[in-house]
C-alpha positions in Angstrom: 3.2 39.4 -39.3 4.8 41.2 -36.4 8.5 42.0 -36.6 8.7 43.6 -33.3 9.1 41.9 -29.9 6.0 40.2 -28.7 4.3 41.3 -25.4 1.9 38.9 -23.7 0.6 39.4 -20.1 1.1 36.5 -17.7 -1.7 34.0 -17.3 -4.0 34.0 -14.3 -2.9 30.3 -13.8 -0.1 28.2 -15.1 0.1 26.7 -18.6 1.8 23.5 -19.5 4.5 22.2 -21.8 3.7 19.3 -24.1 6.5 17.6 -26.1 5.8 15.7 -29.3 8.4 13.0 -29.9 9.0 10.2 -32.4 11.9 7.9 -32.5 11.9 7.8 -36.3 11.0 10.3 -39.0 8.0 10.0 -41.2 5.5 9.4 -38.4 3.6 12.6 -39.0 4.7 14.1 -35.6 5.0 17.7 -36.9 1.7 17.4 -38.7 0.0 16.1 -35.5 1.5 18.9 -33.4 0.3 21.6 -35.9 -3.2 20.3 -36.0 -3.4 20.0 -32.2 -2.0 23.5 -31.8 -4.7 25.0 -34.0 -7.5 23.1 -32.1 -6.1 24.3 -28.7 -5.8 27.9 -29.9 -9.5 27.8 -30.9 -10.6 26.9 -27.4 -12.3 29.4 -25.1 -13.4 31.6 -27.9 -9.9 31.6 -29.4 -8.5 33.5 -26.3 -6.1 30.8 -25.2 -2.5 31.7 -26.1 -0.7 28.7 -27.6 3.0 28.5 -28.5 4.7 26.0 -30.9 8.4 25.5 -30.6 10.4 23.9 -33.5 13.2 22.1 -31.6 13.9 19.8 -34.5 16.9 21.9 -35.3 18.6 19.4 -37.7 15.4 19.2 -39.9 13.2 22.1 -39.1 9.9 22.4 -40.9 7.1 23.4 -38.5 6.9 26.8 -40.1 5.9 25.3 -43.4 2.4 24.4 -41.9 1.7 28.1 -41.6 1.8 31.1 -43.9 4.8 32.4 -42.1 8.3 32.4 -43.6 9.7 35.4 -41.8 13.4 35.0 -41.1 13.9 35.8 -37.5 15.9 34.3 -34.6 14.5 31.2 -32.9 15.5 28.3 -30.6 19.2 28.2 -31.7 19.7 32.0 -31.3 18.0 32.1 -27.9 20.2 29.5 -26.4 23.3 30.9 -28.1 22.4 34.1 -26.2 22.0 32.1 -23.0 25.4 30.6 -23.5 26.9 34.0 -24.0 25.2 35.3 -20.8 26.6 32.4 -18.8 30.1 33.0 -20.2 29.9 36.7 -19.3 29.1 35.8 -15.7 32.0 33.4 -15.5 33.0 32.7 -11.9 30.3 35.0 -10.5 27.7 32.4 -11.7 29.0 30.0 -9.0 27.8 32.4 -6.3 24.1 31.9 -7.3 22.1 28.7 -6.9 21.1 27.0 -10.2 17.5 28.4 -10.4 18.5 31.9 -9.5 21.2 31.8 -12.2 18.8 30.4 -14.7 16.2 33.0 -14.0 18.8 35.8 -14.3 20.1 34.5 -17.6 16.6 34.1 -19.1 15.6 37.5 -18.0 18.6 39.1 -19.6 17.9 37.2 -22.9 14.1 37.5 -23.0 11.9 35.2 -25.0 9.7 37.8 -26.7 11.9 38.6 -29.7 12.1 34.9 -30.7 8.3 34.4 -30.9 5.9 35.6 -33.7 2.2 35.2 -34.3 1.1 32.8 -37.1 -2.7 33.1 -37.0 -4.6 36.4 -36.9 -7.8 34.6 -35.9 -6.4 33.1 -32.7 -3.6 33.5 -30.3 -1.3 31.0 -32.0 2.4 31.7 -31.9 5.6 30.1 -33.2 9.2 29.9 -32.1 11.2 28.8 -35.2 14.2 26.6 -35.1 16.3 29.6 -35.9 17.5 32.0 -38.6 18.3 29.9 -41.7 21.3 31.9 -43.0 24.5 30.6 -44.4 26.0 30.2 -40.9 23.1 28.1 -39.5 24.7 24.7 -39.9 28.0 25.8 -38.5 26.4 27.5 -35.5 24.2 24.4 -34.8 27.2 22.1 -34.9 28.9 24.4 -32.3 25.9 24.3 -29.9 26.8 21.6 -27.4 23.7 21.0 -25.4 25.4 18.8 -22.8 27.9 21.6 -22.0 25.1 24.2 -21.7 23.2 21.9 -19.3 26.3 21.3 -17.2 26.9 25.0 -16.9 23.3 25.6 -15.6 21.2 22.5 -15.1 18.1 24.5 -14.2 18.2 26.5 -17.4 15.8 24.3 -19.5 13.4 23.7 -16.6 13.1 27.4 -15.9 12.8 28.2 -19.6 9.8 25.9 -19.8 8.3 27.4 -16.6 8.8 30.9 -17.9 6.9 30.2 -21.1 4.1 28.4 -19.2 3.4 31.6 -17.3 2.5 33.3 -20.6 1.1 30.5 -22.8 -1.7 28.1 -21.9 -0.1 25.4 -24.0 3.5 25.2 -25.2 3.9 22.5 -27.8 7.5 21.4 -28.5 8.4 19.6 -31.7 11.3 17.4 -30.6 14.2 16.0 -32.6 14.0 12.3 -33.3 16.3 9.5 -32.1 18.6 9.5 -29.1 20.2 12.9 -29.2 21.0 15.5 -26.5 18.3 17.9 -27.8 15.7 15.1 -27.9 16.6 14.3 -24.3 16.1 18.0 -23.3 12.7 18.0 -25.0 11.4 14.7 -23.6 13.0 14.8 -20.1 13.6 18.3 -18.9 10.8 20.4 -20.5 7.4 18.8 -20.5 4.6 18.0 -18.1 3.0 15.9 -20.9 4.8 13.8 -23.5 3.1 12.7 -26.7 5.0 9.8 -28.4 4.1 9.5 -32.0 4.9 6.1 -33.6 4.0 4.0 -36.6 3.3 0.3 -36.0 6.7 -1.3 -36.6 9.4 -2.7 -34.4 11.9 0.1 -34.9 9.5 2.8 -34.0 8.1 1.0 -31.0 11.5 -0.1 -29.6 12.7 3.5 -29.8 9.8 5.1 -28.0 9.8 2.4 -25.3 13.5 3.1 -24.5 12.9 6.9 -24.5 9.8 6.7 -22.2 11.8 4.4 -19.8 14.7 6.9 -19.7 12.5 10.0 -19.3 10.4 8.5 -16.5 13.4 7.0 -14.7 15.2 10.4 -14.8 12.2 12.2 -13.4 12.0 9.7 -10.5 15.7 9.5 -9.7 16.8 13.2 -9.9 16.0 15.3 -6.9 15.5 18.5 -8.8 13.2 16.9 -11.4 10.5 15.5 -9.1 7.7 16.7 -11.4 4.8 14.8 -13.0 5.1 13.5 -16.5 2.0 12.2 -18.3 2.7 10.0 -21.3 0.3 9.8 -24.3 1.1 7.2 -27.0 -0.2 8.4 -30.5 -0.3 5.7 -33.2 0.1 7.3 -36.6 -0.1 6.4 -40.3 -2.7 3.7 -39.5 -4.2 2.1 -42.7 -7.9 2.1 -42.2 -8.6 -0.3 -45.1 -6.9 -3.3 -43.6 -8.7 -4.3 -40.5 -6.9 -7.6 -40.0 -3.5 -6.1 -40.0 -4.6 -3.1 -38.0 -5.9 -5.5 -35.2 -2.8 -7.6 -35.6 -0.4 -4.8 -34.8 -2.6 -3.3 -32.2 -3.4 -6.4 -30.2 -0.5 -8.6 -31.1 -0.1 -11.9 -33.0 2.2 -14.5 -31.4 2.0 -16.7 -34.5 3.8 -13.9 -36.5 5.9 -12.7 -33.5 4.1 -9.4 -33.3 3.6 -8.2 -29.7 1.1 -5.5 -30.5 1.5 -1.8 -29.5 -1.4 -1.8 -27.0 0.0 -4.5 -24.7 3.4 -2.9 -25.1 2.2 0.4 -23.8 0.0 -1.1 -21.2 3.0 -2.9 -19.7 5.3 0.1 -20.2 2.9 2.5 -18.4 2.1 0.0 -15.7 5.8 -0.3 -15.0 6.5 3.5 -15.3 3.7 4.5 -12.9 3.9 1.4 -10.7 0.2 0.8 -11.5 -0.9 -2.8 -12.1 -3.5 -3.9 -14.6 -4.3 -0.9 -16.7 -6.2 -1.1 -20.0 -5.9 1.2 -23.0 -8.9 -0.3 -24.8 -11.0 2.8 -24.8 -8.1 5.1 -25.6 -6.9 3.2 -28.6 -10.5 2.7 -29.8 -10.6 6.5 -30.3 -7.0 7.5 -30.9 -5.4 6.2 -34.1 -4.2 8.7 -36.7 -5.3 7.3 -40.0 -3.3 7.4 -43.2 -5.1 9.5 -45.8 -4.2 10.4 -49.4 -5.3 14.0 -49.0 -2.8 14.8 -46.3 0.0 12.5 -47.6 1.5 15.4 -49.7 2.6 18.8 -48.6 2.0 20.6 -45.3 -1.8 20.8 -45.0 -3.8 21.3 -41.8 -6.6 18.8 -41.6 -8.5 20.8 -39.0 -8.6 23.8 -41.3 -9.6 21.9 -44.4 -12.0 19.2 -42.9 -14.2 20.8 -40.3 -17.1 18.4 -40.6 -15.5 16.0 -38.1 -17.3 12.8 -39.2 -15.9 9.5 -38.0 -13.6 9.1 -41.0 -11.9 12.5 -40.6 -8.5 13.3 -39.0 -10.2 16.2 -37.3 -12.5 13.8 -35.4 -9.4 11.8 -34.3 -7.6 14.9 -33.1 -10.7 16.1 -31.2 -10.9 12.6 -29.5 -7.2 12.8 -28.6 -7.7 16.2 -27.0 -10.3 14.7 -24.7 -7.4 13.0 -22.9 -4.6 15.4 -23.6 -6.2 18.8 -22.9 -8.2 17.4 -20.0 -5.2 16.0 -18.3 -6.8 12.5 -18.1 -4.8 9.3 -18.1 -4.8 7.2 -21.2 -6.1 4.3 -19.2 -9.2 6.2 -18.2 -12.1 5.3 -20.5 -13.9 7.7 -22.7 -17.1 7.1 -20.7 -15.4 8.0 -17.5 -14.0 11.2 -19.1 -17.4 12.2 -20.3 -18.9 11.7 -16.9 -16.1 13.6 -15.2 -16.5 16.5 -17.6 -20.3 16.5 -16.9 -19.7 16.5 -13.2 -17.1 19.3 -13.5 -19.6 21.4 -15.5 -22.3 20.9 -12.9 -19.9 21.9 -10.1 -19.0 25.1 -11.9 -22.7 26.0 -12.3 -23.3 25.4 -8.6 -20.2 27.3 -7.6 -21.5 30.3 -9.7 -24.7 30.4 -7.6 -26.9 28.1 -9.7 -30.3 27.1 -8.4 -30.6 24.3 -5.9 -32.4 22.1 -8.4 -29.2 22.1 -10.6 -27.6 19.9 -8.0 -29.6 17.0 -9.4 -27.6 16.7 -12.7 -24.5 16.6 -10.5 -26.1 13.8 -8.4 -27.0 11.9 -11.5 -23.5 12.2 -12.9 -21.9 11.1 -9.6 -24.3 8.1 -9.4 -23.4 7.0 -13.0 -19.7 7.5 -12.4 -20.0 5.5 -9.2 -21.6 2.6 -11.1 -18.8 2.7 -13.7 -16.2 2.5 -10.9 -18.1 -0.2 -9.2 -18.2 -2.3 -12.4 -14.4 -1.8 -12.7 -13.7 -2.9 -9.2 -12.6 0.6 -8.0 -14.7 0.5 -4.9 -13.1 3.4 -3.0 -13.9 5.8 -5.9 -17.4 4.3 -6.2 -18.0 4.8 -2.5 -17.1 8.4 -2.7 -19.4 9.0 -5.7 -22.4 7.2 -4.2 -22.0 9.0 -0.9 -22.1 12.5 -2.5 -24.9 11.5 -4.9 -27.0 10.3 -2.0 -26.4 13.4 0.0 -27.3 15.7 -2.9 -30.5 13.7 -3.6 -31.5 13.6 0.1 -31.2 17.4 0.3 -32.9 18.2 -3.0 -35.5 15.4 -3.4 -36.1 13.9 0.0 -35.3 10.6 1.7 -37.9 8.5 -0.1 -37.5 9.8 -3.7 -36.8 6.9 -6.1 -33.5 8.5 -7.2 -32.4 8.9 -3.5 -33.2 5.2 -2.9 -31.2 4.2 -6.0 -28.1 6.0 -4.7 -28.7 4.4 -1.3 -28.9 1.0 -2.9 -25.7 1.5 -4.9 -23.9 2.7 -1.8 -25.1 -0.3 0.2 -23.8 -2.7 -2.4 -20.4 -1.2 -2.3 -20.4 -1.1 1.5 -21.3 -4.8 1.5 -18.5 -5.6 -1.0 -16.0 -3.8 1.3 -17.2 -5.7 4.3 -19.0 -2.8 6.0 -22.0 -5.0 6.6 -23.6 -3.1 9.4 -23.7 0.1 7.4 -25.0 -1.7 4.4 -27.7 -3.4 6.5 -28.9 -0.1 7.9 -29.3 1.5 4.4 -31.0 -1.6 2.9 -33.5 -1.8 5.8 -34.4 1.9 5.1 -34.8 1.1 1.4 -37.0 -1.9 2.0 -39.2 0.0 4.4 -39.6 2.9 2.0 -40.3 0.8 -1.0 -42.9 -1.4 0.8 -44.6 1.7 2.1 -44.7 3.4 -1.3 -44.9 0.6 -3.8 -46.2 -2.5 -2.0 -44.6 -5.7 -0.8 -44.4 -7.4 -4.2 -43.3 -4.5 -6.5 -40.2 -5.5 -8.4 -38.1 -2.7 -6.8 -39.2 -3.9 -3.3 -38.3 -7.5 -4.1 -34.9 -6.3 -5.4 -34.3 -4.4 -2.2 -35.2 -7.4 0.0 -32.9 -9.6 -2.1 -30.0 -7.1 -1.4 -30.8 -7.1 2.3 -30.8 -10.9 2.3 -27.3 -10.9 0.8 -26.0 -8.6 3.5 -27.6 -10.7 6.2 -25.9 -13.8 4.8 -22.6 -12.0 4.8 -23.2 -11.3 8.5 -23.7 -15.0 9.2 -27.4 -14.7 9.7 -28.0 -17.5 7.1 -31.4 -18.8 8.4 -32.9 -15.3 8.3 -31.3 -14.6 4.9 -32.5 -17.8 3.4 -36.1 -17.2 4.6 -36.1 -13.7 3.1 -34.5 -15.0 -0.2 -37.0 -17.8 -0.4 -39.9 -15.4 -0.1 -38.5 -13.2 -2.9 -37.8 -16.2 -5.1 -41.4 -17.5 -4.6 -42.8 -14.0 -5.7 -40.5 -13.9 -8.8 -41.6 -17.4 -9.9 -45.2 -16.6 -9.4 -45.0 -13.2 -11.2 -42.3 -13.7 -13.8 -41.9 -17.4 -14.3 -39.0 -19.8 -13.6 -36.6 -18.6 -16.3 -36.9 -14.8 -16.1 -33.5 -13.2 -15.5 -34.5 -11.8 -12.2 -35.7 -15.2 -11.1 -32.4 -16.8 -12.1 -30.4 -14.1 -10.3 -32.5 -14.6 -7.1 -32.0 -18.4 -7.4 -28.2 -17.9 -7.9 -28.2 -15.8 -4.7 -30.0 -18.5 -2.8 -27.4 -21.1 -4.0 -24.7 -18.8 -2.7 -26.4 -18.8 0.7 -26.7 -22.6 0.7 -23.0 -22.8 -0.1 -22.1 -20.5 2.9 -24.3 -22.7 5.1 -22.3 -25.8 4.0 -25.2 -27.4 2.0 -23.0 -27.9 -1.1 -25.2 -30.6 -2.6 -28.3 -28.4 -2.9 -26.2 -25.4 -3.8 -24.7 -27.4 -6.7 -28.2 -28.5 -8.0 -29.4 -24.9 -8.0 -26.2 -23.6 -9.7 -26.4 -26.2 -12.4 -30.0 -25.2 -13.1 -29.2 -21.5 -13.3 -26.1 -22.2 -15.5 -28.2 -24.3 -17.9 -30.9 -21.6 -18.2 -28.5 -18.7 -18.5 -26.5 -20.5 -21.2 -29.7 -21.2 -23.1 -31.0 -17.6 -22.7 -27.9 -15.5 -22.8 -25.2 -17.6 -24.4 -22.1 -19.5 -23.2 -19.9 -16.4 -22.7 -22.3 -13.9 -21.3 -21.0 -12.3 -18.1 -23.9 -13.8 -16.0 -23.3 -17.2 -17.6 -19.6 -17.1 -16.7 -20.4 -16.0 -13.2 -22.6 -19.1 -12.9 -19.8 -21.3 -14.2 -17.4 -19.8 -11.7 -19.8 -20.3 -8.8 -20.5 -23.9 -9.7 -16.7 -24.5 -10.1 -16.2 -23.1 -6.6 -18.8 -25.5 -5.2 -17.3 -28.4 -7.0 -13.9 -27.4 -5.6 -15.4 -27.5 -2.1 -16.7 -31.0 -2.9 -13.3 -32.1 -4.0 -14.4 -32.7 -7.6 -11.2 -31.2 -8.8 -11.2 -32.2 -12.5 -14.7 -30.8 -13.0 -13.9 -27.6 -11.1 -10.7 -27.2 -13.1 -12.4 -27.6 -16.4 -15.0 -25.0 -15.5 -12.4 -22.5 -14.3 -10.3 -23.1 -17.4 -13.3 -22.4 -19.7 -14.2 -19.2 -17.7 -10.6 -18.0 -17.8 -10.3 -18.4 -21.6 -13.6 -16.6 -22.1 -12.6 -13.7 -19.7 -9.3 -13.3 -21.4 -11.2 -12.9 -24.7 -13.9 -10.6 -23.2 -12.0 -8.4 -20.7 -8.3 -9.0 -21.3 -5.7 -10.8 -19.2 -5.4 -8.2 -16.5 -9.0 -7.3 -15.7 -9.8 -7.9 -12.0 -12.4 -10.7 -12.9 -9.8 -12.4 -15.1 -7.2 -12.3 -12.4 -9.6 -13.7 -9.9 -10.4 -16.7 -12.1 -6.7 -17.2 -12.8 -6.1 -17.4 -9.1 -8.9 -19.9 -8.6 -7.6 -22.1 -11.4 -4.1 -21.9 -9.9 -5.7 -23.2 -6.6 -7.1 -26.2 -8.4 -3.8 -26.8 -10.2 -2.0 -26.8 -6.8 -4.4 -29.4 -5.4 -4.2 -31.5 -8.5 -0.5 -31.2 -8.7 -0.8 -30.9 -12.5 -0.4 -28.4 -15.3 -4.1 -27.9 -16.0 -4.7 -24.4 -17.4 -1.1 -23.6 -17.9 -1.7 -22.8 -21.5 -3.8 -19.9 -20.3 -2.0 -19.0 -17.1 1.4 -18.8 -18.8 1.0 -18.2 -22.5 1.1 -14.9 -24.2 -0.4 -12.9 -21.3 0.9 -9.6 -20.2 2.8 -10.2 -16.9 1.0 -9.0 -13.8 2.5 -6.3 -11.8 2.2 -6.4 -8.0 2.5 -3.6 -5.5 2.4 -3.8 -1.8 -0.1 -1.5 -0.1 -3.1 0.5 -1.4 -2.5 3.2 -3.9 -3.8 6.7 -3.8 -7.1 7.6 -5.5 -6.4 9.1 -8.8 -7.4 12.3 -10.4 -5.5 15.2 -11.9 -1.9 14.1 -12.1 -0.7 17.7 -12.1 -2.2 18.5 -8.7 -0.5 15.6 -6.9 1.8 16.9 -4.1 5.3 15.6 -4.7 7.3 13.8 -2.1 9.7 16.0 -0.1 13.2 16.3 -1.5 15.6 13.7 0.0 12.9 11.1 0.5 13.9 8.1 -1.7 11.4 6.8 -4.1 10.3 3.2 -3.1 7.7 2.1 -5.6 8.1 4.5 -8.5 4.7 5.9 -8.0 5.7 9.5 -8.7 2.5 11.0 -10.1 -1.1 10.8 -8.9 -1.7 7.4 -10.5 -4.8 5.3 -10.5 -6.2 3.2 -7.7 -6.7 -0.4 -8.9 -8.7 -1.9 -6.0 -10.0 -5.4 -5.5 -12.9 -6.4 -7.8 -16.3 -7.0 -6.4 -16.3 -10.3 -4.7 -19.3 -11.5 -6.7 -19.9 -14.6 -4.7 -23.1 -13.3 -3.3 -25.1 -12.2 -6.3 -28.3 -10.2 -5.6 -30.7 -8.4 -7.9 -29.9 -4.7 -8.2 -32.5 -2.0 -9.0 -32.2 -0.2 -12.3 -29.8 2.7 -12.5 -31.3 6.2 -12.1 
């Protein structure tokens, strides 16, 4: 191991500081940090410099995970030296602003002598807690972190920035509990905060309070207007008990267990002023399992178990890095992350001068990502994806290629959902013309295109024209596919919607009842299409003032949607609002057990939110401008769900 001062050139970009925090000991926080650090140091052909900092000064132990027991100065000695530098400057320090003073002090102290290399196969480095001599405890007790902060508030922030210029990742092992040093590690240093917890009330309550304090501090202090991404990391999860695992993840009101997933969904929603987020995909992948092998000693799972099968800790750490290293939000799904990574790779190839044909993988990825956003009700993001996908396919494949037409069709559906009916009509007429010319008038893709055009015409109020077109499509489906084919039922449901818009509720009701019965028989009572049929029929019954029947249907749909999608999914919220409308007209408590029981409270925000992406690239608000909503990072855009009232057959995804 090196005993001389380290020398590392600055990075071409800027690294990031990631703090690992747990409220209680025994969560495996240090173990998680060590394994993550090894994986990060292996990236980019093991050329990424990674630094670990042991800031758990009262109970240091990070060095035990590595074959490195060299006694050398560390965190304690570094900040003792900073304190000494500040004392030497005395009154002269007041002549400098905070950041200039901090930079001057840190330059005088230097960080290199406090860092040593712990892996000769990668650029993995460690800053120990300190030199564990006989005076360590006494010196630690004399280090008053609050006084050091008061003497130079910018010191810790500049310290983190200084290290981030030399290390791609700086991983800080924080002290537990509510201590001054834990506050420094969680509030002042990081861009990303990993909260490690075990599923129990003490651990959960502690990390909740810490996250609330850290995010509130970042929002309210003018000099700390920096992004902070929070990643919950459940640990010591017993894989053999699926019932208890689900109970503590999802919650169990009968046993007064809230569940850590709804806790963090509500907490992150509140912290980021972002309503209705879901951590389903994240927690499906990120749970550190309890294993006998690593319950004793300080062993690195990623060095011992490189197979990475689905039962291994290595697989879990790799999955966690998909979110953490990529800078993705925990509420982004694994599918979205994979698509965004694919799109980013395709863009890099094109930027490097790739062949024009390579633009088509990019177009495919954008089209698939747009479909995902569309299904989640994020219409603005979907629109952007479909527009770029269509443009790339027009240039590379031509106007009439099936893939180009698929992107056009997806774009038209989103435009219709956003009320841009004239633009949607133009695209759909082009699609119909191209498909009729190339495939014939009764090809299934042509019929689907005409059904979509009919839905847009209906939205424009051209109901007679829309019904005539829909009737022709329905007649072709019945003749070619039969009365109970899924495409036939979708077309019939679309026709019922048009009858409803025309005011012919009696005939709309008859058609909706027929479609509902067939879908229930073919697909099941809680299939998404069946539930849409129930909701459409309930809407018609509500128009006909058959309130009890409408309320019962909406109630059944709401219960099913809560089970399928969760209480805060856009489709669930929409049905809840419809049920509330029925309740208001009835003047009774129908559905209150669903609308008021054990659901995560909805968060409301006035105005549209910004599209989300890389939180670290979000421009911060100017100093002096007060924070109104608490939206202080580049958070997600939860837009209105697809209206869904006009259902039309869509062509298969390409």
